[in-house]
PDB file of N, CA, C and O in Angstrom:
ATOM      1  N   SER A   1     -99.033   4.284 -12.372  1.00  0.00           N
ATOM      2  CA  SER A   1    -100.330   4.615 -12.948  1.00  0.00           C
ATOM      3  C   SER A   1    -100.344   6.094 -13.335  1.00  0.00           C
ATOM      4  O   SER A   1     -99.737   6.934 -12.672  1.00  0.00           O
ATOM      5  N   SER A   2    -101.034   6.380 -14.396  1.00  0.00           N
ATOM      6  CA  SER A   2    -101.096   7.766 -14.857  1.00  0.00           C
ATOM      7  C   SER A   2    -102.483   8.339 -14.580  1.00  0.00           C
ATOM      8  O   SER A   2    -103.423   7.606 -14.273  1.00  0.00           O
ATOM      9  N   TYR A   3    -102.589   9.632 -14.689  1.00  0.00           N
ATOM     10  CA  TYR A   3    -103.847  10.329 -14.447  1.00  0.00           C
ATOM     11  C   TYR A   3    -104.514  10.654 -15.770  1.00  0.00           C
ATOM     12  O   TYR A   3    -103.847  10.829 -16.790  1.00  0.00           O
ATOM     13  N   SER A   4    -105.850  10.732 -15.742  1.00  0.00           N
ATOM     14  CA  SER A   4    -106.567  11.112 -16.959  1.00  0.00           C
ATOM     15  C   SER A   4    -106.398  12.614 -17.198  1.00  0.00           C
ATOM     16  O   SER A   4    -106.017  13.367 -16.302  1.00  0.00           O
ATOM     17  N   LYS A   5    -106.688  13.017 -18.410  1.00  0.00           N
ATOM     18  CA  LYS A   5    -106.577  14.426 -18.779  1.00  0.00           C
ATOM     19  C   LYS A   5    -107.488  15.291 -17.894  1.00  0.00           C
ATOM     20  O   LYS A   5    -107.116  16.395 -17.496  1.00  0.00           O
ATOM     21  N   GLU A   6    -108.681  14.773 -17.596  1.00  0.00           N
ATOM     22  CA  GLU A   6    -109.633  15.507 -16.759  1.00  0.00           C
ATOM     23  C   GLU A   6    -109.119  15.651 -15.329  1.00  0.00           C
ATOM     24  O   GLU A   6    -109.278  16.707 -14.718  1.00  0.00           O
ATOM     25  N   GLU A   7    -108.504  14.597 -14.793  1.00  0.00           N
ATOM     26  CA  GLU A   7    -107.963  14.662 -13.431  1.00  0.00           C
ATOM     27  C   GLU A   7    -106.859  15.712 -13.326  1.00  0.00           C
ATOM     28  O   GLU A   7    -106.795  16.465 -12.355  1.00  0.00           O
ATOM     29  N   VAL A   8    -106.004  15.753 -14.321  1.00  0.00           N
ATOM     30  CA  VAL A   8    -104.918  16.738 -14.328  1.00  0.00           C
ATOM     31  C   VAL A   8    -105.498  18.146 -14.444  1.00  0.00           C
ATOM     32  O   VAL A   8    -105.064  19.054 -13.736  1.00  0.00           O
ATOM     33  N   ALA A   9    -106.471  18.333 -15.329  1.00  0.00           N
ATOM     34  CA  ALA A   9    -107.094  19.648 -15.513  1.00  0.00           C
ATOM     35  C   ALA A   9    -107.772  20.104 -14.224  1.00  0.00           C
ATOM     36  O   ALA A   9    -107.635  21.264 -13.835  1.00  0.00           O
ATOM     37  N   ASN A  10    -108.498  19.216 -13.560  1.00  0.00           N
ATOM     38  CA  ASN A  10    -109.165  19.573 -12.302  1.00  0.00           C
ATOM     39  C   ASN A  10    -108.155  19.958 -11.233  1.00  0.00           C
ATOM     40  O   ASN A  10    -108.369  20.922 -10.497  1.00  0.00           O
ATOM     41  N   ALA A  11    -107.063  19.220 -11.140  1.00  0.00           N
ATOM     42  CA  ALA A  11    -106.031  19.527 -10.142  1.00  0.00           C
ATOM     43  C   ALA A  11    -105.399  20.888 -10.420  1.00  0.00           C
ATOM     44  O   ALA A  11    -105.151  21.654  -9.489  1.00  0.00           O
ATOM     45  N   LEU A  12    -105.136  21.195 -11.684  1.00  0.00           N
ATOM     46  CA  LEU A  12    -104.554  22.495 -12.032  1.00  0.00           C
ATOM     47  C   LEU A  12    -105.516  23.637 -11.720  1.00  0.00           C
ATOM     48  O   LEU A  12    -105.097  24.696 -11.254  1.00  0.00           O
ATOM     49  N   ARG A  13    -106.809  23.421 -11.977  1.00  0.00           N
ATOM     50  CA  ARG A  13    -107.802  24.461 -11.656  1.00  0.00           C
ATOM     51  C   ARG A  13    -107.864  24.700 -10.148  1.00  0.00           C
ATOM     52  O   ARG A  13    -107.966  25.844  -9.703  1.00  0.00           O
ATOM     53  N   LYS A  14    -107.804  23.622  -9.362  1.00  0.00           N
ATOM     54  CA  LYS A  14    -107.817  23.752  -7.900  1.00  0.00           C
ATOM     55  C   LYS A  14    -106.606  24.529  -7.400  1.00  0.00           C
ATOM     56  O   LYS A  14    -106.668  25.190  -6.364  1.00  0.00           O
ATOM     57  N   MET A  15    -105.499  24.446  -8.144  1.00  0.00           N
ATOM     58  CA  MET A  15    -104.283  25.165  -7.761  1.00  0.00           C
ATOM     59  C   MET A  15    -104.314  26.617  -8.238  1.00  0.00           C
ATOM     60  O   MET A  15    -103.387  27.379  -7.965  1.00  0.00           O
ATOM     61  N   GLY A  16    -105.373  27.000  -8.946  1.00  0.00           N
ATOM     62  CA  GLY A  16    -105.512  28.388  -9.363  1.00  0.00           C
ATOM     63  C   GLY A  16    -105.140  28.674 -10.806  1.00  0.00           C
ATOM     64  O   GLY A  16    -105.186  29.827 -11.235  1.00  0.00           O
ATOM     65  N   TYR A  17    -104.775  27.654 -11.560  1.00  0.00           N
ATOM     66  CA  TYR A  17    -104.421  27.872 -12.962  1.00  0.00           C
ATOM     67  C   TYR A  17    -105.689  27.888 -13.808  1.00  0.00           C
ATOM     68  O   TYR A  17    -106.590  27.074 -13.604  1.00  0.00           O
ATOM     69  N   SER A  18    -105.751  28.817 -14.757  1.00  0.00           N
ATOM     70  CA  SER A  18    -106.917  28.870 -15.632  1.00  0.00           C
ATOM     71  C   SER A  18    -106.539  28.658 -17.100  1.00  0.00           C
ATOM     72  O   SER A  18    -107.354  28.176 -17.886  1.00  0.00           O
ATOM     73  N   LYS A  19    -105.326  29.012 -17.465  1.00  0.00           N
ATOM     74  CA  LYS A  19    -104.876  28.829 -18.848  1.00  0.00           C
ATOM     75  C   LYS A  19    -103.759  27.794 -18.870  1.00  0.00           C
ATOM     76  O   LYS A  19    -102.666  28.040 -18.361  1.00  0.00           O
ATOM     77  N   PHE A  20    -104.036  26.649 -19.455  1.00  0.00           N
ATOM     78  CA  PHE A  20    -103.031  25.597 -19.575  1.00  0.00           C
ATOM     79  C   PHE A  20    -103.417  24.673 -20.718  1.00  0.00           C
ATOM     80  O   PHE A  20    -104.563  24.658 -21.167  1.00  0.00           O
ATOM     81  N   LYS A  21    -102.455  23.917 -21.172  1.00  0.00           N
ATOM     82  CA  LYS A  21    -102.668  22.948 -22.245  1.00  0.00           C
ATOM     83  C   LYS A  21    -102.079  21.624 -21.789  1.00  0.00           C
ATOM     84  O   LYS A  21    -100.939  21.573 -21.328  1.00  0.00           O
ATOM     85  N   ILE A  22    -102.840  20.570 -21.913  1.00  0.00           N
ATOM     86  CA  ILE A  22    -102.388  19.248 -21.500  1.00  0.00           C
ATOM     87  C   ILE A  22    -102.152  18.423 -22.760  1.00  0.00           C
ATOM     88  O   ILE A  22    -103.075  18.183 -23.538  1.00  0.00           O
ATOM     89  N   SER A  23    -100.920  17.996 -22.950  1.00  0.00           N
ATOM     90  CA  SER A  23    -100.559  17.189 -24.115  1.00  0.00           C
ATOM     91  C   SER A  23     -99.897  15.905 -23.645  1.00  0.00           C
ATOM     92  O   SER A  23     -99.048  15.943 -22.755  1.00  0.00           O
ATOM     93  N   PRO A  24    -100.264  14.776 -24.222  1.00  0.00           N
ATOM     94  CA  PRO A  24     -99.629  13.520 -23.810  1.00  0.00           C
ATOM     95  C   PRO A  24     -98.187  13.437 -24.304  1.00  0.00           C
ATOM     96  O   PRO A  24     -97.829  14.014 -25.331  1.00  0.00           O
ATOM     97  N   VAL A  25     -97.377  12.711 -23.555  1.00  0.00           N
ATOM     98  CA  VAL A  25     -95.995  12.459 -23.961  1.00  0.00           C
ATOM     99  C   VAL A  25     -96.009  11.163 -24.767  1.00  0.00           C
ATOM    100  O   VAL A  25     -96.353  10.103 -24.245  1.00  0.00           O
ATOM    101  N   LEU A  26     -95.639  11.256 -26.026  1.00  0.00           N
ATOM    102  CA  LEU A  26     -95.680  10.074 -26.876  1.00  0.00           C
ATOM    103  C   LEU A  26     -94.490   9.155 -26.639  1.00  0.00           C
ATOM    104  O   LEU A  26     -94.642   7.935 -26.587  1.00  0.00           O
ATOM    105  N   PHE A  27     -93.322   9.733 -26.499  1.00  0.00           N
ATOM    106  CA  PHE A  27     -92.116   8.949 -26.272  1.00  0.00           C
ATOM    107  C   PHE A  27     -91.339   9.564 -25.125  1.00  0.00           C
ATOM    108  O   PHE A  27     -91.015  10.752 -25.157  1.00  0.00           O
ATOM    109  N   ASP A  28     -91.044   8.779 -24.129  1.00  0.00           N
ATOM    110  CA  ASP A  28     -90.250   9.252 -22.994  1.00  0.00           C
ATOM    111  C   ASP A  28     -88.915   8.514 -23.033  1.00  0.00           C
ATOM    112  O   ASP A  28     -88.660   7.607 -22.240  1.00  0.00           O
ATOM    113  N   ILE A  29     -88.074   8.925 -23.974  1.00  0.00           N
ATOM    114  CA  ILE A  29     -86.788   8.259 -24.178  1.00  0.00           C
ATOM    115  C   ILE A  29     -85.701   9.056 -23.464  1.00  0.00           C
ATOM    116  O   ILE A  29     -85.427  10.201 -23.824  1.00  0.00           O
ATOM    117  N   PRO A  30     -85.084   8.450 -22.452  1.00  0.00           N
ATOM    118  CA  PRO A  30     -84.012   9.181 -21.765  1.00  0.00           C
ATOM    119  C   PRO A  30     -82.809   9.370 -22.686  1.00  0.00           C
ATOM    120  O   PRO A  30     -82.418   8.460 -23.416  1.00  0.00           O
ATOM    121  N   SER A  31     -82.241  10.554 -22.636  1.00  0.00           N
ATOM    122  CA  SER A  31     -81.080  10.818 -23.480  1.00  0.00           C
ATOM    123  C   SER A  31     -79.800  10.403 -22.759  1.00  0.00           C
ATOM    124  O   SER A  31     -79.749  10.347 -21.530  1.00  0.00           O
ATOM    125  N   LYS A  32     -78.789  10.120 -23.539  1.00  0.00           N
ATOM    126  CA  LYS A  32     -77.492   9.748 -22.973  1.00  0.00           C
ATOM    127  C   LYS A  32     -76.778  11.004 -22.487  1.00  0.00           C
ATOM    128  O   LYS A  32     -77.014  12.093 -23.011  1.00  0.00           O
ATOM    129  N   PRO A  33     -75.910  10.861 -21.492  1.00  0.00           N
ATOM    130  CA  PRO A  33     -75.152  12.036 -21.048  1.00  0.00           C
ATOM    131  C   PRO A  33     -74.197  12.496 -22.150  1.00  0.00           C
ATOM    132  O   PRO A  33     -73.705  11.694 -22.943  1.00  0.00           O
ATOM    133  N   SER A  34     -73.953  13.784 -22.178  1.00  0.00           N
ATOM    134  CA  SER A  34     -73.052  14.332 -23.186  1.00  0.00           C
ATOM    135  C   SER A  34     -71.604  13.986 -22.832  1.00  0.00           C
ATOM    136  O   SER A  34     -71.303  13.645 -21.688  1.00  0.00           O
ATOM    137  N   LEU A  35     -70.722  14.076 -23.808  1.00  0.00           N
ATOM    138  CA  LEU A  35     -69.303  13.797 -23.580  1.00  0.00           C
ATOM    139  C   LEU A  35     -68.713  14.734 -22.526  1.00  0.00           C
ATOM    140  O   LEU A  35     -67.967  14.271 -21.663  1.00  0.00           O
ATOM    141  N   PRO A  36     -69.019  16.043 -22.564  1.00  0.00           N
ATOM    142  CA  PRO A  36     -68.490  16.916 -21.502  1.00  0.00           C
ATOM    143  C   PRO A  36     -68.971  16.512 -20.100  1.00  0.00           C
ATOM    144  O   PRO A  36     -68.220  16.628 -19.131  1.00  0.00           O
ATOM    145  N   ASP A  37     -70.231  16.035 -19.990  1.00  0.00           N
ATOM    146  CA  ASP A  37     -70.730  15.571 -18.692  1.00  0.00           C
ATOM    147  C   ASP A  37     -69.952  14.346 -18.212  1.00  0.00           C
ATOM    148  O   ASP A  37     -69.624  14.242 -17.030  1.00  0.00           O
ATOM    149  N   ILE A  38     -69.661  13.435 -19.111  1.00  0.00           N
ATOM    150  CA  ILE A  38     -68.903  12.229 -18.755  1.00  0.00           C
ATOM    151  C   ILE A  38     -67.488  12.596 -18.336  1.00  0.00           C
ATOM    152  O   ILE A  38     -66.972  12.078 -17.345  1.00  0.00           O
ATOM    153  N   MET A  39     -66.861  13.491 -19.093  1.00  0.00           N
ATOM    154  CA  MET A  39     -65.495  13.903 -18.761  1.00  0.00           C
ATOM    155  C   MET A  39     -65.448  14.617 -17.411  1.00  0.00           C
ATOM    156  O   MET A  39     -64.519  14.413 -16.630  1.00  0.00           O
ATOM    157  N   MET A  40     -66.456  15.458 -17.138  1.00  0.00           N
ATOM    158  CA  MET A  40     -66.512  16.146 -15.851  1.00  0.00           C
ATOM    159  C   MET A  40     -66.655  15.130 -14.719  1.00  0.00           C
ATOM    160  O   MET A  40     -65.997  15.254 -13.686  1.00  0.00           O
ATOM    161  N   PHE A  41     -67.512  14.127 -14.911  1.00  0.00           N
ATOM    162  CA  PHE A  41     -67.712  13.095 -13.897  1.00  0.00           C
ATOM    163  C   PHE A  41     -66.404  12.364 -13.603  1.00  0.00           C
ATOM    164  O   PHE A  41     -66.054  12.161 -12.440  1.00  0.00           O
ATOM    165  N   ILE A  42     -65.686  11.973 -14.646  1.00  0.00           N
ATOM    166  CA  ILE A  42     -64.422  11.247 -14.464  1.00  0.00           C
ATOM    167  C   ILE A  42     -63.395  12.120 -13.754  1.00  0.00           C
ATOM    168  O   ILE A  42     -62.736  11.673 -12.816  1.00  0.00           O
ATOM    169  N   LYS A  43     -63.261  13.355 -14.199  1.00  0.00           N
ATOM    170  CA  LYS A  43     -62.264  14.251 -13.604  1.00  0.00           C
ATOM    171  C   LYS A  43     -62.568  14.530 -12.134  1.00  0.00           C
ATOM    172  O   LYS A  43     -61.685  14.416 -11.285  1.00  0.00           O
ATOM    173  N   LEU A  44     -63.809  14.893 -11.834  1.00  0.00           N
ATOM    174  CA  LEU A  44     -64.168  15.192 -10.451  1.00  0.00           C
ATOM    175  C   LEU A  44     -64.091  13.956  -9.563  1.00  0.00           C
ATOM    176  O   LEU A  44     -63.631  14.035  -8.424  1.00  0.00           O
ATOM    177  N   SER A  45     -64.539  12.814 -10.081  1.00  0.00           N
ATOM    178  CA  SER A  45     -64.482  11.576  -9.294  1.00  0.00           C
ATOM    179  C   SER A  45     -63.051  11.211  -8.947  1.00  0.00           C
ATOM    180  O   SER A  45     -62.757  10.861  -7.804  1.00  0.00           O
ATOM    181  N   SER A  46     -62.162  11.288  -9.921  1.00  0.00           N
ATOM    182  CA  SER A  46     -60.773  10.915  -9.651  1.00  0.00           C
ATOM    183  C   SER A  46     -60.130  11.869  -8.648  1.00  0.00           C
ATOM    184  O   SER A  46     -59.369  11.444  -7.779  1.00  0.00           O
ATOM    185  N   THR A  47     -60.438  13.154  -8.770  1.00  0.00           N
ATOM    186  CA  THR A  47     -59.895  14.136  -7.819  1.00  0.00           C
ATOM    187  C   THR A  47     -60.412  13.877  -6.414  1.00  0.00           C
ATOM    188  O   THR A  47     -59.639  13.886  -5.456  1.00  0.00           O
ATOM    189  N   MET A  48     -61.708  13.648  -6.285  1.00  0.00           N
ATOM    190  CA  MET A  48     -62.298  13.429  -4.966  1.00  0.00           C
ATOM    191  C   MET A  48     -61.854  12.101  -4.354  1.00  0.00           C
ATOM    192  O   MET A  48     -61.672  12.009  -3.140  1.00  0.00           O
ATOM    193  N   LEU A  49     -61.680  11.080  -5.183  1.00  0.00           N
ATOM    194  CA  LEU A  49     -61.184   9.798  -4.665  1.00  0.00           C
ATOM    195  C   LEU A  49     -59.747   9.943  -4.169  1.00  0.00           C
ATOM    196  O   LEU A  49     -59.368   9.338  -3.167  1.00  0.00           O
ATOM    197  N   ARG A  50     -58.955  10.743  -4.871  1.00  0.00           N
ATOM    198  CA  ARG A  50     -57.591  11.011  -4.417  1.00  0.00           C
ATOM    199  C   ARG A  50     -57.596  11.709  -3.057  1.00  0.00           C
ATOM    200  O   ARG A  50     -56.691  11.518  -2.245  1.00  0.00           O
ATOM    201  N   ASP A  51     -58.627  12.517  -2.824  1.00  0.00           N
ATOM    202  CA  ASP A  51     -58.762  13.223  -1.547  1.00  0.00           C
ATOM    203  C   ASP A  51     -59.439  12.362  -0.483  1.00  0.00           C
ATOM    204  O   ASP A  51     -59.827  12.865   0.571  1.00  0.00           O
ATOM    205  N   LYS A  52     -59.581  11.057  -0.759  1.00  0.00           N
ATOM    206  CA  LYS A  52     -60.141  10.077   0.186  1.00  0.00           C
ATOM    207  C   LYS A  52     -61.627  10.287   0.481  1.00  0.00           C
ATOM    208  O   LYS A  52     -62.101   9.911   1.553  1.00  0.00           O
ATOM    209  N   MET A  53     -62.361  10.879  -0.450  1.00  0.00           N
ATOM    210  CA  MET A  53     -63.802  11.042  -0.275  1.00  0.00           C
ATOM    211  C   MET A  53     -64.482   9.745  -0.705  1.00  0.00           C
ATOM    212  O   MET A  53     -64.041   9.103  -1.659  1.00  0.00           O
ATOM    213  N   SER A  54     -65.552   9.352  -0.012  1.00  0.00           N
ATOM    214  CA  SER A  54     -66.241   8.109  -0.374  1.00  0.00           C
ATOM    215  C   SER A  54     -66.951   8.279  -1.718  1.00  0.00           C
ATOM    216  O   SER A  54     -67.402   9.371  -2.064  1.00  0.00           O
ATOM    217  N   PHE A  55     -67.042   7.179  -2.465  1.00  0.00           N
ATOM    218  CA  PHE A  55     -67.647   7.243  -3.789  1.00  0.00           C
ATOM    219  C   PHE A  55     -69.128   7.607  -3.691  1.00  0.00           C
ATOM    220  O   PHE A  55     -69.652   8.299  -4.564  1.00  0.00           O
ATOM    221  N   GLY A  56     -69.810   7.146  -2.636  1.00  0.00           N
ATOM    222  CA  GLY A  56     -71.214   7.503  -2.436  1.00  0.00           C
ATOM    223  C   GLY A  56     -71.397   9.000  -2.287  1.00  0.00           C
ATOM    224  O   GLY A  56     -72.326   9.577  -2.853  1.00  0.00           O
ATOM    225  N   LYS A  57     -70.512   9.630  -1.525  1.00  0.00           N
ATOM    226  CA  LYS A  57     -70.578  11.083  -1.327  1.00  0.00           C
ATOM    227  C   LYS A  57     -70.303  11.813  -2.644  1.00  0.00           C
ATOM    228  O   LYS A  57     -70.933  12.828  -2.941  1.00  0.00           O
ATOM    229  N   ILE A  58     -69.371  11.296  -3.418  1.00  0.00           N
ATOM    230  CA  ILE A  58     -69.066  11.891  -4.730  1.00  0.00           C
ATOM    231  C   ILE A  58     -70.311  11.862  -5.617  1.00  0.00           C
ATOM    232  O   ILE A  58     -70.650  12.861  -6.251  1.00  0.00           O
ATOM    233  N   LEU A  59     -70.991  10.708  -5.660  1.00  0.00           N
ATOM    234  CA  LEU A  59     -72.188  10.591  -6.492  1.00  0.00           C
ATOM    235  C   LEU A  59     -73.282  11.550  -6.026  1.00  0.00           C
ATOM    236  O   LEU A  59     -73.967  12.158  -6.848  1.00  0.00           O
ATOM    237  N   GLU A  60     -73.446  11.687  -4.708  1.00  0.00           N
ATOM    238  CA  GLU A  60     -74.434  12.628  -4.175  1.00  0.00           C
ATOM    239  C   GLU A  60     -74.131  14.053  -4.638  1.00  0.00           C
ATOM    240  O   GLU A  60     -75.021  14.762  -5.107  1.00  0.00           O
ATOM    241  N   MET A  61     -72.883  14.461  -4.504  1.00  0.00           N
ATOM    242  CA  MET A  61     -72.496  15.826  -4.872  1.00  0.00           C
ATOM    243  C   MET A  61     -72.688  16.075  -6.365  1.00  0.00           C
ATOM    244  O   MET A  61     -73.183  17.130  -6.761  1.00  0.00           O
ATOM    245  N   LEU A  62     -72.298  15.110  -7.189  1.00  0.00           N
ATOM    246  CA  LEU A  62     -72.438  15.286  -8.634  1.00  0.00           C
ATOM    247  C   LEU A  62     -73.904  15.294  -9.049  1.00  0.00           C
ATOM    248  O   LEU A  62     -74.283  16.030  -9.961  1.00  0.00           O
ATOM    249  N   ALA A  63     -74.735  14.484  -8.392  1.00  0.00           N
ATOM    250  CA  ALA A  63     -76.164  14.460  -8.714  1.00  0.00           C
ATOM    251  C   ALA A  63     -76.818  15.791  -8.377  1.00  0.00           C
ATOM    252  O   ALA A  63     -77.700  16.250  -9.102  1.00  0.00           O
ATOM    253  N   GLU A  64     -76.395  16.414  -7.286  1.00  0.00           N
ATOM    254  CA  GLU A  64     -76.947  17.719  -6.905  1.00  0.00           C
ATOM    255  C   GLU A  64     -76.569  18.795  -7.918  1.00  0.00           C
ATOM    256  O   GLU A  64     -77.336  19.732  -8.141  1.00  0.00           O
ATOM    257  N   GLU A  65     -75.404  18.671  -8.527  1.00  0.00           N
ATOM    258  CA  GLU A  65     -74.939  19.672  -9.486  1.00  0.00           C
ATOM    259  C   GLU A  65     -75.519  19.468 -10.881  1.00  0.00           C
ATOM    260  O   GLU A  65     -75.543  20.404 -11.680  1.00  0.00           O
ATOM    261  N   GLN A  66     -75.987  18.261 -11.183  1.00  0.00           N
ATOM    262  CA  GLN A  66     -76.465  17.933 -12.523  1.00  0.00           C
ATOM    263  C   GLN A  66     -77.898  18.419 -12.700  1.00  0.00           C
ATOM    264  O   GLN A  66     -78.769  18.037 -11.918  1.00  0.00           O
ATOM    265  N   PRO A  67     -78.168  19.250 -13.704  1.00  0.00           N
ATOM    266  CA  PRO A  67     -79.547  19.695 -13.930  1.00  0.00           C
ATOM    267  C   PRO A  67     -80.409  18.539 -14.426  1.00  0.00           C
ATOM    268  O   PRO A  67     -79.929  17.649 -15.128  1.00  0.00           O
ATOM    269  N   ASN A  68     -81.671  18.564 -14.057  1.00  0.00           N
ATOM    270  CA  ASN A  68     -82.600  17.532 -14.498  1.00  0.00           C
ATOM    271  C   ASN A  68     -83.109  17.908 -15.876  1.00  0.00           C
ATOM    272  O   ASN A  68     -83.867  18.869 -16.016  1.00  0.00           O
ATOM    273  N   ARG A  69     -82.711  17.176 -16.880  1.00  0.00           N
ATOM    274  CA  ARG A  69     -83.059  17.530 -18.261  1.00  0.00           C
ATOM    275  C   ARG A  69     -84.433  17.024 -18.656  1.00  0.00           C
ATOM    276  O   ARG A  69     -84.900  17.281 -19.765  1.00  0.00           O
ATOM    277  N   GLY A  70     -85.081  16.305 -17.748  1.00  0.00           N
ATOM    278  CA  GLY A  70     -86.407  15.810 -18.074  1.00  0.00           C
ATOM    279  C   GLY A  70     -87.486  16.851 -17.966  1.00  0.00           C
ATOM    280  O   GLY A  70     -88.616  16.614 -18.393  1.00  0.00           O
ATOM    281  N   PHE A  71     -87.164  18.019 -17.398  1.00  0.00           N
ATOM    282  CA  PHE A  71     -88.171  19.054 -17.202  1.00  0.00           C
ATOM    283  C   PHE A  71     -87.901  20.234 -18.070  1.00  0.00           C
ATOM    284  O   PHE A  71     -88.652  21.209 -18.037  1.00  0.00           O
TER     285      PHE A  71
END
């Protein structure tokens, strides 16, 4: 569920913000990973698997290093 524009504005004012602009997101289309990101994932995964690291741990480490592009 989403919040109304007024609810968001009231929450921001309560947090001390006075100057802000609220704009709706028309399209929230996730982008595909770039080729360098894919190559880095493959290279690091293969190296870590060779070192007997669990695949779950590899994914955790790579997720921590990956910037969140949605923000």
